[in-house]
N, C-alpha and C positions, 0 to 999 in steps of 0.2 A: 448758086451756092453762095453763101454768106462769107464774109472775111474770115470768120472763125472756124470755118470748115463744117457747119451745120448745112446739110443740103435742103433747100426749101423748094417745094415744089406744089402745083395745085392739082396734080394727078393723083391717084390713089396708090400708085406704085412707082419704083424707080427702075428703069429698064437696065438689066443687068445685074441688079442687087436684090437680095432677098431681106423680107422684113422678119427679124427673129423674135421681136418683142414689141407690143404696144405699151407704151409707157404712159399714155393719158392724153388728154387734151391740152395743148399749149394756147396760150392767148396774149395776146398785148392790146393795149388801148391808150388813147389820149383823148383829152376833151379840150377843145378850142373855142374860145369865144372870139366873136368878129369885133373890129375896131371901129367905132361910130364914124372916125373920120374917113376911113377908108369905105364904109357904107354910103356915104355921100357921094364920093368918087364913082362907086360902083353904080349908083342909080343914074348917074349922068351917062355912064358906059352902056347901061341897059337901054337907055333910050335911044342910042344911036346904033347899038349892036357892037358885036365883037366880043373877044376874050377878056375876061376880067382877071388881069394878070396877078394881082394881089390874092385873089383867093384861089387861083390855080397855085401858086407857090405856097399858101398855107396848107392846101390840101396835100401838096407832095410832101412837105415837112411833116405833117401829121400822119401821113403812110409810112414814111420812113422812121419816124419816133415808134409808132405802133409795132413794126417790124423788128426793131431793136429791141422792144420789149418782149415780143414774141420769142426772140432767139434767147433772151435771158431766161425766160421760163423753160423753154426746152432744154437749155444746159442744166438748169437746176433739176430737171428730171431725169437727167443723164442721157439724152436723145442723141442720136446721130443725125437725125432728119426730121423734118416735119412735112407730111403729106396732107392732101387734100385741103390746101391753105385757101381760105375765103376772106374777102373783105366786106365790111358793111359799115355803114353811117347811120346814126340815130340823132335826130333833133331832140335835145333834152329841154331846151326852153329857148324862147326867142333870143336869137344871137349867139347860141352856144350849140355845139354838135359834138357827140362822140364819134370817134374813128377806130373801129375794132378790126382785128385781124386774128383769125384761129384757124387751127388745124390739128391733126394728129401726130404727136410726138412718138417717134419710133426708133427702135435699135437696128443697126443693119448688119449683116453678115460680113 
């Protein structure tokens, strides 16, 4: 559950709750560009192996920002929950990617 009370789940239902109305699709996204200096360090890390911490941090921040935007969208629809949440990424151009999260905004009993 998010801090503001909207329930977020990847499942198509919420145990113990009934869906009374489908409000529509809720979505949130962010587009991030890589930093050239960090790319050089990532290239070195790629040669020796291991986690690229800067990119892990960037993806985590992107995921949280996209989720925040999903919650804002669900609130604007008057939803109590978002079910069937899915995440996806898309490369838009070299060095930039979109992080998208979407699901079905619903009202609960």
